[in-house]
Backbone bond lengths (Angstrom), bond angles and torsions (degrees), N, CA, C in turn:
res aa  C-N    CA-C-N  psi(-1)  N-CA   C-N-CA  omega(-1)  CA-C   N-CA-C  phi
1 M - - - 1.509 - - 1.492 108.18 -
2 N 1.267 113.74 128.13 1.613 119.42 173.51 1.369 108.65 -92.63
3 S 1.422 114.61 114.88 1.487 118.69 174.59 1.543 108.55 -130.20
4 L 1.312 118.02 167.48 1.460 123.52 177.98 1.466 107.85 -140.73
5 D 1.408 112.78 139.71 1.468 115.00 174.26 1.588 111.69 -92.65
6 I 1.282 117.31 -176.37 1.471 115.84 179.26 1.471 117.98 -57.74
7 N 1.395 110.65 -40.93 1.626 112.92 177.72 1.538 108.21 -63.71
8 Q 1.223 119.10 -36.00 1.508 116.29 -174.31 1.579 104.28 -74.48
9 I 1.252 123.03 -36.58 1.433 128.10 -178.70 1.571 105.57 -60.70
10 K 1.281 118.61 -44.33 1.450 121.17 177.92 1.384 117.06 -60.94
11 E 1.374 122.30 -19.73 1.386 132.07 177.84 1.544 108.36 -70.98
12 Y 1.361 117.30 -26.88 1.471 125.42 -173.86 1.515 116.15 -106.75
13 L 1.332 115.10 -29.82 1.456 117.96 -179.95 1.554 109.53 -115.05
14 P 1.362 111.81 141.60 1.463 118.51 177.53 1.451 114.21 -76.78
15 H 1.287 121.34 -16.67 1.389 124.20 -173.13 1.572 111.30 -67.17
16 R 1.397 110.47 145.37 1.487 116.10 174.60 1.507 106.64 -138.88
17 Y 1.359 113.01 169.54 1.511 117.37 179.66 1.388 111.02 -43.40
18 P 1.320 122.78 141.66 1.602 124.08 -7.92 1.494 113.81 -83.82
19 M 1.435 120.04 6.68 1.422 117.38 -168.14 1.606 112.91 -100.59
20 L 1.350 113.83 1.93 1.460 113.16 172.65 1.475 106.27 -83.91
21 L 1.357 113.57 121.02 1.569 120.42 -168.01 1.573 111.16 -120.06
22 V 1.301 115.22 16.07 1.521 120.39 176.83 1.564 106.14 -123.97
23 D 1.305 115.16 114.09 1.559 116.25 179.77 1.486 113.36 -95.01
24 R 1.232 122.27 -19.62 1.538 125.66 -176.50 1.519 111.12 -163.16
25 V 1.287 116.43 141.63 1.439 121.96 171.38 1.472 104.60 -104.81
26 L 1.294 119.07 116.87 1.458 125.96 174.36 1.502 118.37 -70.74
27 N 1.385 108.23 -38.66 1.447 115.08 -177.29 1.517 111.71 -169.47
28 W 1.339 120.53 149.61 1.456 121.99 177.50 1.502 108.80 -153.54
29 E 1.316 116.64 146.33 1.390 121.40 173.63 1.586 109.65 -124.84
30 S 1.283 115.31 125.11 1.510 119.97 -169.45 1.495 107.54 -61.51
31 G 1.340 110.65 130.12 1.533 118.78 175.55 1.491 106.98 86.91
32 K 1.276 123.82 -3.56 1.498 117.04 -166.57 1.616 107.92 -129.90
33 T 1.401 114.94 -78.38 1.378 117.42 -169.72 1.536 114.92 -141.36
34 I 1.309 117.92 161.50 1.463 121.86 172.57 1.507 107.68 -137.66
35 T 1.328 116.02 149.49 1.456 119.82 171.50 1.549 107.94 -128.86
36 A 1.351 115.98 122.36 1.429 113.31 -177.95 1.512 107.60 -137.93
37 I 1.321 116.58 173.01 1.418 125.58 -173.54 1.534 111.12 -120.58
38 K 1.318 116.25 144.99 1.439 128.36 171.36 1.489 104.16 -127.41
39 N 1.327 118.52 110.68 1.489 118.66 173.28 1.441 109.76 -89.71
40 V 1.352 118.05 120.72 1.462 130.79 -172.79 1.503 104.83 -92.50
41 T 1.329 116.65 113.55 1.520 118.70 -177.77 1.677 111.12 -117.46
42 A 1.182 115.96 162.04 1.471 120.06 -178.36 1.506 107.32 -68.60
43 N 1.344 119.45 -16.45 1.513 116.76 -179.36 1.445 117.79 -85.01
44 E 1.358 116.07 3.03 1.534 125.30 176.22 1.462 106.04 -58.58
45 E 1.367 119.65 125.70 1.446 125.79 175.29 1.477 116.41 -46.35
46 F 1.323 115.51 -42.09 1.497 119.69 -173.25 1.437 117.16 -66.33
47 F 1.452 115.92 -21.28 1.474 121.60 -177.33 1.587 107.21 -68.76
48 N 1.319 119.99 -21.90 1.479 122.66 -177.49 1.623 109.31 -66.52
49 G 1.234 115.75 -21.35 1.401 117.32 179.14 1.545 118.06 -128.99
50 H 1.369 119.19 -2.19 1.391 124.48 -175.82 1.478 112.30 -134.40
51 F 1.171 125.49 85.16 1.433 136.89 -21.76 1.525 112.19 -103.74
52 P 1.310 121.10 133.49 1.468 117.21 -168.76 1.559 112.75 -61.49
53 N 1.283 117.35 -31.85 1.532 118.23 178.44 1.449 116.99 -85.50
54 K 1.400 115.14 -15.66 1.452 118.78 176.27 1.559 104.37 -149.06
55 P 1.235 114.29 79.78 1.461 116.85 -173.54 1.542 114.13 -57.93
56 V 1.310 121.08 128.37 1.457 126.43 179.03 1.498 108.64 -137.28
57 M 1.416 119.06 136.69 1.409 126.45 178.99 1.496 106.96 -67.25
58 P 1.393 120.32 128.64 1.428 120.04 -177.95 1.599 107.85 -68.91
59 G 1.269 112.24 142.78 1.448 123.40 -178.30 1.535 113.23 -55.19
60 V 1.306 113.43 -43.28 1.450 117.56 -179.54 1.516 109.93 -66.49
61 L 1.311 125.91 -23.31 1.462 124.62 172.81 1.499 111.97 -80.41
62 M 1.315 114.99 -31.08 1.546 113.23 166.93 1.505 115.70 -59.05
63 I 1.355 114.29 -40.90 1.437 121.93 -179.50 1.495 107.90 -65.60
64 E 1.286 118.49 -40.38 1.403 125.69 -178.13 1.547 109.61 -66.64
65 A 1.305 118.62 -42.56 1.385 122.44 174.53 1.572 116.61 -55.40
66 M 1.407 111.82 -40.45 1.415 124.70 -178.85 1.599 105.25 -68.64
67 A 1.424 113.18 -37.81 1.456 115.71 -177.83 1.480 114.59 -67.85
68 Q 1.381 112.98 -40.48 1.422 124.60 175.89 1.592 113.05 -58.85
69 A 1.235 113.19 -39.72 1.475 120.90 173.88 1.644 110.15 -62.31
70 A 1.361 107.97 -44.22 1.458 113.22 -178.21 1.506 112.36 -67.32
71 A 1.304 117.91 -34.82 1.405 124.62 175.94 1.525 107.48 -64.77
72 L 1.290 121.51 -45.55 1.475 122.46 176.14 1.424 110.62 -56.21
73 L 1.362 118.06 -45.46 1.449 120.99 -175.97 1.513 109.99 -64.40
74 S 1.324 118.48 -36.20 1.467 123.08 177.03 1.531 113.21 -57.71
75 F 1.411 108.59 -55.11 1.443 115.21 -178.43 1.605 111.85 -62.73
76 L 1.271 118.84 -37.16 1.400 123.99 -176.73 1.566 108.57 -70.88
77 T 1.366 115.23 -32.77 1.459 120.36 176.44 1.553 110.29 -66.54
78 M 1.311 115.16 -42.23 1.460 120.22 -173.76 1.534 104.23 -73.11
79 G 1.343 119.31 -22.42 1.430 120.74 178.13 1.588 111.49 78.00
80 Q 1.358 112.42 29.02 1.419 113.49 176.55 1.577 111.45 -146.10
81 K 1.265 117.31 151.55 1.383 122.37 176.70 1.486 108.87 -86.94
82 P 1.370 123.37 138.60 1.432 120.31 176.37 1.490 111.08 -72.59
83 D 1.450 104.92 156.47 1.486 111.07 173.98 1.594 104.99 -91.46
84 E 1.406 111.32 175.98 1.540 112.46 -174.56 1.502 110.42 -67.86
85 N 1.329 125.66 -5.32 1.469 124.55 176.55 1.596 113.58 -102.37
86 T 1.338 116.84 4.60 1.468 121.92 178.19 1.503 111.56 -99.93
87 L 1.281 116.71 120.54 1.435 120.11 175.52 1.460 116.16 -128.54
88 V 1.399 120.51 156.33 1.346 120.28 175.61 1.512 111.40 -102.81
89 Y 1.254 121.76 124.35 1.492 124.77 -177.86 1.517 109.78 -104.64
90 F 1.367 119.29 140.09 1.422 124.48 164.76 1.417 109.42 -64.05
91 L 1.403 117.71 142.00 1.431 126.39 168.16 1.391 110.55 -115.25
92 G 1.337 118.45 -30.71 1.457 114.94 -179.59 1.653 107.44 -168.38
93 I 1.276 114.05 155.67 1.512 122.38 172.27 1.546 99.43 -132.20
94 D 1.374 113.16 125.67 1.528 119.74 175.26 1.472 107.14 -126.74
95 N 1.259 114.19 157.12 1.458 124.76 174.71 1.571 114.14 54.06
96 A 1.170 120.41 35.39 1.419 125.63 -174.86 1.559 103.67 -74.36
97 R 1.313 113.39 126.20 1.511 118.97 176.84 1.519 112.14 -138.72
98 F 1.280 114.96 122.41 1.447 123.78 173.64 1.507 116.49 -87.80
99 K 1.295 112.07 122.88 1.510 114.13 -175.18 1.457 120.04 -108.56
100 R 1.371 113.20 -28.34 1.530 114.91 172.63 1.480 107.32 -155.95
101 P 1.459 115.77 158.15 1.516 114.26 -176.69 1.527 109.21 -76.72
102 V 1.305 108.11 164.89 1.556 116.68 -178.13 1.601 100.61 -122.39
103 E 1.228 117.24 128.23 1.370 122.99 -169.26 1.611 111.10 -127.70
104 P 1.346 115.06 164.69 1.457 114.71 -179.69 1.592 113.45 -58.19
105 G 1.233 117.33 132.57 1.511 124.23 -177.57 1.490 110.27 101.21
106 D 1.398 120.73 -15.07 1.357 118.01 177.52 1.649 114.01 -73.79
107 Q 1.206 117.66 159.83 1.495 124.91 171.63 1.484 108.19 -117.58
108 L 1.258 113.09 116.33 1.614 122.59 -176.70 1.529 103.67 -86.45
109 K 1.265 117.99 124.37 1.413 121.58 177.63 1.415 107.55 -108.46
110 L 1.364 116.38 109.59 1.523 124.06 -176.03 1.491 112.09 -90.56
111 E 1.360 118.93 131.23 1.472 123.79 175.71 1.468 109.46 -132.77
112 V 1.347 110.03 120.43 1.506 117.27 -173.41 1.546 105.05 -125.39
113 E 1.377 113.98 135.15 1.457 119.65 173.62 1.535 108.27 -123.43
114 I 1.381 112.69 138.08 1.445 119.63 177.11 1.539 104.49 -74.11
115 V 1.341 119.74 126.92 1.480 120.50 172.91 1.438 111.85 -97.22
116 K 1.379 121.07 -40.12 1.373 124.41 -178.05 1.529 113.79 -163.21
117 V 1.322 116.82 142.50 1.434 120.45 176.35 1.589 103.85 -129.77
118 A 1.289 113.54 121.72 1.435 124.60 178.17 1.542 114.43 -146.17
119 R 1.220 122.10 134.14 1.509 129.32 176.62 1.425 107.22 44.54
120 G 1.357 122.15 51.97 1.463 120.45 172.50 1.620 114.92 82.83
121 I 1.325 112.57 -4.92 1.354 112.70 -174.65 1.602 109.82 -110.45
122 W 1.298 116.06 129.99 1.409 124.73 -176.44 1.448 108.68 -109.19
123 K 1.373 116.89 128.21 1.512 125.98 178.86 1.561 107.74 -116.77
124 Y 1.331 106.28 135.83 1.513 114.05 -172.77 1.572 107.07 -136.76
125 K 1.327 112.41 149.42 1.432 123.10 173.34 1.610 103.36 -106.79
126 A 1.260 122.23 123.02 1.415 123.03 -172.08 1.580 111.82 -132.06
127 T 1.342 117.32 140.74 1.412 123.71 178.48 1.592 104.18 -130.79
128 A 1.319 112.66 158.07 1.418 120.46 166.85 1.512 108.64 -142.72
129 S 1.353 112.09 128.53 1.539 115.58 -177.34 1.541 111.25 -130.87
130 V 1.383 116.05 163.50 1.415 125.70 178.54 1.481 104.35 -128.22
131 D 1.296 118.55 120.55 1.442 126.43 176.15 1.578 110.73 55.15
132 G 1.342 117.24 33.60 1.454 121.88 177.98 1.470 108.68 85.62
133 Q 1.212 126.35 -4.38 1.512 129.13 175.06 1.538 108.85 -91.30
134 L 1.297 115.21 126.85 1.372 118.79 179.76 1.588 116.09 -69.22
135 A 1.318 116.81 125.42 1.416 120.22 -173.22 1.478 111.00 -100.30
136 V 1.349 117.10 -39.98 1.453 120.26 -176.14 1.597 106.71 -157.98
137 E 1.309 114.90 147.88 1.437 117.07 176.04 1.472 105.11 -143.31
138 A 1.407 121.62 152.58 1.432 127.36 179.51 1.583 110.22 -169.35
139 D 1.274 112.75 153.63 1.410 125.67 170.53 1.605 107.44 -93.09
140 L 1.311 118.59 115.89 1.459 121.33 177.12 1.492 112.75 -107.05
141 M 1.380 109.74 150.29 1.507 119.75 169.62 1.476 112.61 -125.63
142 C 1.274 121.22 135.10 1.469 125.60 -176.07 1.556 109.25 -135.44
143 T 1.271 119.97 168.91 1.340 131.55 164.97 1.461 112.64 -144.28
144 L 1.443 116.45 152.77 1.442 120.05 177.04 1.460 104.27 -101.93
145 R 1.397 119.68 137.19 1.370 125.10 178.30 1.545 111.72 -134.66
146 T 1.308 118.31 144.57 1.355 122.10 168.16 1.548 109.38 -96.24
147 V 1.525 112.16 121.25 1.325 115.53 -179.06 1.536 113.77 -113.90
148 E 1.311 119.39 150.06 1.487 118.16 -177.62 1.590 106.33 -73.51
149 S 1.136 114.91 137.26 1.544 123.88 178.32 1.510 109.01 -66.73
150 S 1.377 118.73 130.49 1.300 122.84 174.80 1.481 118.65 -59.92
151 A 1.392 112.57 -24.51 1.507 121.20 177.49 1.551 107.70 -70.53
152 A 1.293 119.85 -31.70 1.453 123.32 -176.79 1.567 110.29 -76.66
153 K 1.309 117.74 -25.07 1.486 119.35 -174.83 1.495 110.90 -69.78
154 P 1.289 122.48 139.26 1.477 121.18 174.00 1.507 107.54 -77.11
155 A 1.249 116.12 147.51 1.472 124.02 179.21 1.521 109.28 -65.34
156 P 1.492 119.65 132.71 1.398 120.11 177.99 1.515 114.72 -61.62
157 V 1.344 115.89 145.86 1.384 121.68 -174.32 1.669 102.90 -89.70
158 V 1.242 114.21 121.43 1.465 120.53 177.76 1.552 106.35 -109.53
159 P 1.464 108.11 122.40 1.446 112.48 -177.92 1.575 112.12 -67.59
160 D 1.253 115.13 155.39 1.561 122.53 -174.64 1.542 105.21 -71.39
């Protein structure tokens, strides 16, 4: 069984707290699927404002968690860890449907399948569930890009 702990995940994803939304990879099969976990805790910053009287994980963050699992699957499929200048960018989100709220204490099970890879564009089918109940599903499209590090860029010259 192929699995990854949080330290191994950090070797593949540039995200850090509070935006790292994958806590563990349970299993993955190169070129096919990944199953990962996001533990949703009451300590998450977004619960302070979404919604204080009935905390619910924002849908956009559930989509982001699925996208991070998809990015992991892409790097694992390619058999390489990205360098600091390689990022995965969203190209599209289609057919997103939210089926149940996700609350503090829930464990979000992320399942992503590669549907197609062509001309640098990765297409995935993704779902997230809690206790076997579908919470969100979407079709995702991403691309991998090398970006110039902001640290390597000289500061712009501003005339006096």
